N, C-alpha and C positions, 0 to 999 in steps of 0.2 A: 493600795498604798497611794496616797496623794503625792504628786510631784509638781514642781514648778520650774520654769526656766529662770535665767538670771534677770528677766524683765519683771519678775514677781515683785510685789511691793515688800520692801524690807520692813520687818517688825523689830523695832528697837525696844529694849527694856528700860524702865526708869533707872536713872543713875542712883547709885547707893549714897546713903546719908548716914551720918553717925547714929548709932543705936540700931541700925538695920541688922537683921539676922542673915548670916550666910551659913551654908551647909557644906561640909567637906565630905566627899564620897570617893570610893575606889572602884571605878568601872572596869579597870584593867588589872594590872599586877599590884601586889601588896607593897605598901610603903613601910618605912621605918617609923617606930614610935617617936624616936628623937626628932626626926625631920618634921613629922606632923605637929609635934609640940612646939617646934620653932615656928612653923607656919601659923599656928593658932596665936602665938605671941605676937607675930608681926601684924596679923589682921586685927587683933584686939587693940594694938597700938594706934590704929586708925579710927578707933571708936566703934568698930563693928562688934556684934555679938556672934560668936562662933560656936557652931554645933558640929558634932561628928555623926555621920551616918552609922546606923546600927552595926554594919558589917565592914567598917573601914579597915580593920586589922585582921579580917578573916584570911585564910589561905586555903586554896584548893588547887593542888598542882602548882602551876606557875601563875595562877590567877588569885585575885583577892576575894576568894569565896566562890560559891557556885553561881552559875549564871542567874538563877532566879533571885538570889540574895543581892547580887550586885545591881541588877535592874530594879529590885525593890527599893534600894537606897536612892537610886536616881529618881524613880517615879515618886517616892515619898517627898523628896525635895521639890520636884516639879509641882506637885499637887498641894503643897503647904503654902497658903497665901502669905504667911509671915516670912517665908524664906525669900530673900531678894536676890541672891546669887548662889550658884553651885560651882564649887571648885574641886577639880579632880586632884587626887594625891600624887598620881604618876601615870605614865603610859605603860609601855611594855607589851603585854598580850592580853586579849580577851574582850576589848570593847566591841570588836567586829561581831562577836557572838550574840550581842544583846540589842543591836540597833533596831531590829524589827519589833521589839517589845516596849519601846519608849512611849510614854503617855503624852502624845502630841496634843491631844485635846486640852490637857491641863495647861500646856504652854500657850496654846491659842487663847485660852481664857485669861491667863496671867503670865505674860512673858517675863523671863528672867535670864540673865546671861550664864552660859557655861564657860568655864575657864579650863584650859589644858592644851596639850599639843601631842605630837607623836601619835600613839595609838588612839588618842582622843579625837584625832581627825575624822575617824569613822562617825563619831557622834555629831561633830560639827557639820559634816556633809548631810547627815540624816535630818538634822534640825532645819538646815537651809532648804533641803529638797521638799520637806513635808509641810513646813509652815512659814518659811521665809525668815526664820529667827536669826538675828545677828548674834554672833558669839565671839569669844576671845581666844585667839591662839597665844597663850601666855604661860608663865611658869606655874609649876605645881605647888600645892599646899604642903607637899613633902619637902620643906624648904631647906636649902643649904646656902648659908651666907657666902661660902667659898664659890659655889657654882653660880648663884644668882646675883647676890650683892645688892648694894643700896640703889644703884641705877635701875636694876630690874624691879626692885620693890616699888620705887617711885613711879615707874612706867605702868605697873599693874594698878597702883592706887589711882593714878590719873585716868586710866582706861575705865575703871569701875565707878569712880566718884566725880568725874568731871565730864563735860561734853566737848572737850578740846579735840580737834583732829589729831591724828597720829602721823608723824613724818619720820620715815626710815631713810637714812642716807647710805648710799653705796660705800662699801669698805673695799678698797682696792686690794687688800691682802687676802680676801676671800677667793677660793678657787673659782667660783662661778663669776667673778668680776670680769674675767676674760671673755665672757659671752655677752655680747650686746648687739642688738639690731636697732639702729637709731630710730627715734620717733617718740611721740607721746600717744597715750591711749587712756581712755576712761571707761570704766565698767565696774560691775559689782565684783569685789574681791572674793574668790572662792579657792579653797585648796588647803594646803598644809603638807603633811608627810606623803612623799611620792608612793611608798609602798601601800599606804592606806588608800590613796586615790585609785591606784591600780586594782587593789582588791575589791573596791566597790564598783568597778566597771562591770555592767551587766547585773548588778545586784543592788541598785539604788543610787548610783552616782547621778547627781542632778545634772541637768543640761548646763553646759558651759557656754552656750551661745550668748554673745554679748558680755562675757565675763573677762576679768583679769585673773589668770591662773597663778596662784602662788605655790611654789614647789620648794621643798627642802628634803634632805635625805640624811639618814643616820649612818653612823659608822658600821663596819662589819660586813658590808656587801661589796662586790667588785663592780667594775665597769659594765660587765655583762648584765648584771641585774638592773642597773639604771637603764641600759639600752633596751632590755626586755620590757621594762615597765613603760617607757615612753613609746616603744613600738606597739605594745598592746593597746595603749590609749589611742594611738593613731589608727590602728586597724579597726577598733570598735567604732570609730567616728566620733569619739568623745571630745576631740580637740577641734572639731569643725566649728567655725563661727566665733572662735576666741578673738578678743580684741587686743590682748597682750599677755605677756608672761613676766612674772616677777620671780627671780631666782634667789633663794636664800642660801643657806649653808649646805654644802656637799662635803662631808667630813670623811677623813680616813683614806684619801686617795693619793696622798703625797708621794707614796713609794712607787706609784705606777710609772713615773718617768724613768725609773731604773730597771723596769721589767721588759726585757727584750721580746718577750712573747706578745706584748701589746702593740708592737709596731710603732712605738713612739707616741702613742695616744695617751692622753690623760682625761680627766673628767670633763674639762672644758671642751675637748674635741668631741666627746660623745654628745654633750648637751648642744653644742653648735650644730652637729650633723643632724640631730633629731628635730631641733626647734626652728632652725632658720627656714626650713621649707614651709613653715606655717605662714610666712610673709606677714608677720605682725611684729610690733615693737617688743623687744626683749630687754629687760633690765636685770643684769646679773650683779652679784656682789653684796646682796643685802645681808647684814649680820644677824640673821634670824634663823633659828633651827635648833639643833642639838648642841650648840656650842655654849661657851661661858657667857654669862650676863645677858640672857635673852630679853628682847623687848616684848611688849604685848601688842599684838596686831589684831584689830577688829576684822572679822570675817562676815561677809554678807552685807556689807555697806559699800557705797560708791568709793572708788579709789582711782587715782591717776598715777601712771608711771611717766617719768620724764627722763629720758636717757641723757640729755644734755646737762640737766641739773643733777642727775644721779639720785633721784628721789622717788620714793613711793609715798604718796599722801593718801590717807584713808580717813573717811568720816567715822565718827564714833559709833560704837555699838549700843550706847545708852543715850537716853534723851532726858 
């Protein structure tokens, strides 16, 4: 398996233009037909021609079809020269099962961005590790106007169809906003979902030397799981050589302040305890992750965190 560190040359895809074809696929869990129909409507309104992968609505257990069918849809999209972007329907479970079977040679010949987040982080990491491809941590094609909304739609459109840098501002209401190590840092932005990054340690996680690590975490797990994940990444040496950390949303921990068994600790305490020892700038409070109205964040391109300004500035994934 080819790998590269964060000094590898970033590969940008051409930006999308009206009448370009995009392919919607389901690499992880199955979407709703109604949500995908709304996603198609939105993408079509931008002048794009939208296609569905053959197995988009399959179901096999908690996954959107068997492994070979999910990866078939991905590789068919990667290998079709007329398809200019690939958008996942949702995360959930299963993308980690197919990362070793991606057609990387097709993307080397004809780069195109992959859009998604959560479990799709496994695919983003693999594409960066094996061919330096910039991708997009962004909303799913299983679209919900209530969940994503017009600001998310416009952020996704701009990330796909313009070459403007993306700037994310710190939101002091986010739980991770209390975690800051002052400074500025510049490096390639790598990361996404903490569970996915931890799962890839020892199984294809790219080198993070010289990188800015972006982390977010979904609901449903306790402080101990965040602690275990960050400790495992530390023990494997994965965090050595980082230039900085950008913290997105860590949701579902609000009740911890009232739990006497936690000794008064909350999510900010765990993050602070694990990350401050890295001795690099840390910018918390970015409104990106599993919350409402997600932005679209390029991964695999140069980014700068500035804790005084409270900003993460990322170069585009497309050219």
